[in-house]
C-alpha positions in Angstrom: -25.9 -12.1 0.7 -26.8 -15.0 3.0 -24.9 -14.9 6.2 -23.1 -18.1 7.3 -24.2 -17.1 10.8 -27.9 -16.9 10.0 -30.0 -18.8 12.4 -27.0 -20.2 14.2 -26.6 -19.8 18.0 -23.9 -17.5 19.3 -22.2 -20.5 20.9 -21.3 -21.7 17.4 -20.1 -18.4 15.9 -16.4 -18.8 16.8 -16.1 -22.2 15.1 -17.9 -20.8 12.0 -15.5 -17.9 11.9 -12.5 -20.2 12.2 -13.8 -22.2 9.3 -14.4 -19.1 7.2 -10.8 -17.8 7.9 -9.2 -21.2 7.3 -10.9 -21.8 3.9 -10.4 -18.2 2.7 -7.8 -17.8 -0.2 -6.0 -15.1 1.8 -3.9 -17.1 4.2 -2.8 -16.0 7.6 0.9 -15.8 7.0 0.5 -13.9 3.7 -1.9 -11.4 5.4 0.5 -10.8 8.3 3.5 -10.3 6.0 1.6 -8.0 3.6 0.2 -6.0 6.4 3.5 -5.4 8.1 5.2 -4.6 4.7 2.4 -2.1 3.8 2.7 -0.5 7.3 6.5 -0.1 7.0 6.1 1.3 3.5 3.5 3.9 4.7 6.0 5.5 7.1 8.7 5.7 4.4 6.4 7.9 2.4 7.3 11.6 1.8 4.9 14.4 0.8 6.2 16.8 -1.9 9.5 16.5 -3.7 13.0 18.0 -3.6 13.7 20.6 -1.0 9.9 20.8 -0.2 9.6 17.1 0.7 8.5 16.2 4.2 8.4 12.7 5.7 4.9 11.5 6.6 6.3 10.5 10.0 7.2 14.1 10.6 3.6 15.4 10.0 0.6 15.3 12.3 -1.6 13.4 10.0 -5.1 12.6 11.2 -5.6 8.9 12.0 -8.4 8.6 9.4 -5.9 9.7 6.7 -3.2 7.4 7.9 -5.8 4.5 7.8 -6.9 5.4 4.3 -3.3 5.4 3.0 -2.7 2.1 4.7 -5.8 0.5 3.2 -4.7 1.5 -0.3 -1.1 0.2 0.3 -2.3 -3.1 1.7 -4.4 -3.8 -1.4 -1.6 -2.7 -3.7 0.9 -4.9 -1.8 -1.3 -8.0 -2.3 -2.0 -7.0 -5.9 1.8 -6.7 -6.5 2.3 -10.2 -5.1 -0.3 -11.8 -7.4 -2.2 -9.5 -9.8 -4.3 -12.5 -11.1 -5.8 -12.9 -7.6 -6.0 -9.5 -6.0 -6.7 -5.8 -6.8 -7.8 -2.7 -5.0 -11.3 -1.2 -5.5 -12.1 0.4 -8.8 -15.7 1.5 -8.1 -18.0 2.3 -5.2 -19.5 -1.2 -5.5 -16.1 -2.9 -4.9 -14.8 -4.0 -1.5 -11.5 -2.5 -0.5 -9.7 -5.7 -1.5 -11.2 -7.6 -4.5 -10.6 -11.3 -5.0 -10.6 -11.5 -8.8 -11.5 -15.2 -9.3 -14.5 -15.0 -7.0 -15.8 -11.6 -5.6 -17.6 -13.5 -2.8 -14.1 -13.7 -1.1 -13.5 -10.0 -1.4 -12.6 -8.2 1.8 -13.5 -4.9 3.4 -10.7 -3.2 5.4 -11.4 -1.2 8.5 -8.7 0.7 10.5 -8.8 2.7 13.7 -6.1 4.9 15.2 -7.9 5.6 18.4 -6.5 4.3 21.7 -8.0 0.8 22.2 -8.9 -2.1 20.0 -12.3 -1.2 18.6 -13.1 -0.3 15.0 -15.9 1.9 13.6 -17.9 2.3 10.5 -19.8 5.3 9.4 -23.5 5.6 10.4 -24.7 4.1 7.1 -23.1 0.7 8.2 -25.9 0.2 10.8 -28.8 1.3 8.5 -30.8 -0.8 6.2 -31.1 0.6 2.6 -34.4 2.2 2.0 -36.3 2.4 -1.3 -34.9 5.8 -2.0 -31.4 5.1 -0.8 -29.7 2.2 -2.4 -26.7 0.5 -0.8 -23.5 1.2 -2.8 -21.8 -2.0 -1.7 -22.5 -5.0 0.3 -21.8 -4.3 4.0 -21.7 -8.0 5.0 -18.8 -10.2 4.3 -15.1 -10.8 5.1 -13.3 -8.0 7.0 -9.7 -7.2 7.9 -9.6 -4.9 10.9 -6.4 -3.0 11.9 -5.8 -1.0 15.0 -2.8 1.3 15.3 -1.6 4.0 17.8 0.6 6.7 16.3 3.1 4.8 14.2 2.6 1.4 15.9 0.5 -1.5 14.8 -1.4 -2.8 17.8 -3.8 -5.4 16.5 -4.8 -7.1 13.2 -8.0 -9.3 12.9 -9.6 -11.3 10.1 -13.1 -12.6 10.0 -16.7 -11.8 9.0 -19.0 -9.0 9.9 -22.7 -8.8 8.9 -24.4 -5.5 8.2 -26.7 -6.1 11.1 -23.7 -6.3 13.5 -23.1 -2.6 13.2 -24.9 -0.4 15.7 -25.3 3.2 14.7 -25.0 5.9 17.4 -28.3 6.6 19.0 -27.9 10.4 18.7 -29.4 11.7 15.4 -26.1 13.7 14.9 -23.9 10.7 15.6 -21.8 9.7 12.5 -20.4 6.4 13.6 -21.4 2.8 14.0 -19.8 0.3 16.4 -19.7 -3.4 17.0 -21.0 -5.5 19.9 -18.6 -7.4 22.2 -19.9 -10.7 20.9 -18.7 -9.7 17.4 -15.2 -8.9 18.5 -15.1 -12.2 20.6 -16.6 -14.6 18.0 -16.5 -13.2 14.5 -13.0 -11.7 14.3 -9.9 -13.8 14.7 -6.9 -11.9 16.2 -3.7 -12.2 14.4 -1.8 -11.9 17.7 1.9 -12.1 17.2 4.9 -10.4 18.6 4.4 -7.1 16.7 2.0 -6.2 19.5 4.8 -5.9 22.0 5.5 -2.5 20.5 2.1 -1.2 21.7 2.3 1.4 24.4 1.3 0.3 27.9 -1.4 3.0 27.9 -3.5 0.6 25.8 -3.7 -2.0 28.6 -6.7 -2.3 30.9 -6.3 -0.2 34.0 -3.4 1.9 32.8 -4.1 5.6 32.9 -1.6 8.5 32.9 -0.7 7.9 36.5 0.0 4.2 36.1 1.8 4.8 32.8 4.1 7.3 34.6 4.8 4.8 37.3 5.6 2.1 34.8 7.8 4.6 32.8 9.9 5.2 35.9 10.6 1.5 35.9 11.7 1.7 32.3 8.4 0.2 31.0 6.7 2.1 28.2 5.6 -0.7 25.9 3.9 -4.1 26.2 7.3 -5.7 25.4 9.0 -3.9 28.2 6.4 -5.2 30.6 6.8 -8.8 29.4 10.6 -8.6 29.8 10.5 -7.0 33.2 11.8 -9.6 35.6 11.6 -7.8 39.0 8.5 -7.9 41.2 6.1 -5.0 40.4 4.6 -2.9 43.2 1.1 -3.9 44.3 -1.0 -1.7 41.9 1.2 -2.4 38.9 1.3 -6.1 39.7 -2.6 -6.2 39.7 -2.7 -4.4 36.4 -0.3 -7.0 34.9 -2.5 -9.8 36.2 -5.6 -8.2 34.8 -3.9 -8.1 31.4 -2.5 -11.6 31.5 -4.5 -12.9 28.6 -3.6 -10.0 26.4 0.1 -10.4 27.3 0.0 -14.1 26.5 -1.4 -13.3 23.0 1.6 -11.0 22.4 4.1 -13.8 22.7 2.3 -16.3 20.4 0.8 -16.6 17.0 -2.5 -18.3 17.7 -5.0 -18.6 14.9 -6.8 -21.8 15.5 
């Protein structure tokens, strides 16, 4: 697959990404609605039946499992809305979300339940297929990335990631691949609306356990609490708020363009 970024200077990447997102058949409002619906549905899930049933929300489920369940439900939700356009993957060659009329618009979904706003692929994402190791599916293309923390959605992004954007861990035993800052800044568009106000303040820059405790004593445990706090914050906390001004602004808007 030829990358739309091939041979283009980094200064043009963001405008290319915006064009890719704006012309994609999966529109921003539909993605936002389907994502929040699938996320709410996930936490209504029960494991087992009858007297043995347990709510998923009552279990300590690993974030990787939560992410997998969510990816399946998001694809199912879009398929439910229009089965002539969308379906989940049926083979190892399929992307997570398949656009039936034209697979070139199919989308890979990446989730992360770690504190913060990065996403990760497994080590194979940063490796070129060799003659004796064929690639099961194309790693370049459209991506939806979703960050969550416990039961709270913290960030959704939509854009394009090339296989070459993934950097495998240098350690031979490392199993993950990450993305450069330039990719987060220029090839993924944040769907930054008010749902992010439910994110815990621990995810903000400069907020460790001590600062989080100080904020909690003021009744501030979420980003929304901080936005609504009208009194003057003590020095250190005021500086933390200033440091996160850009992030806080995103949590009150719905900027896509």
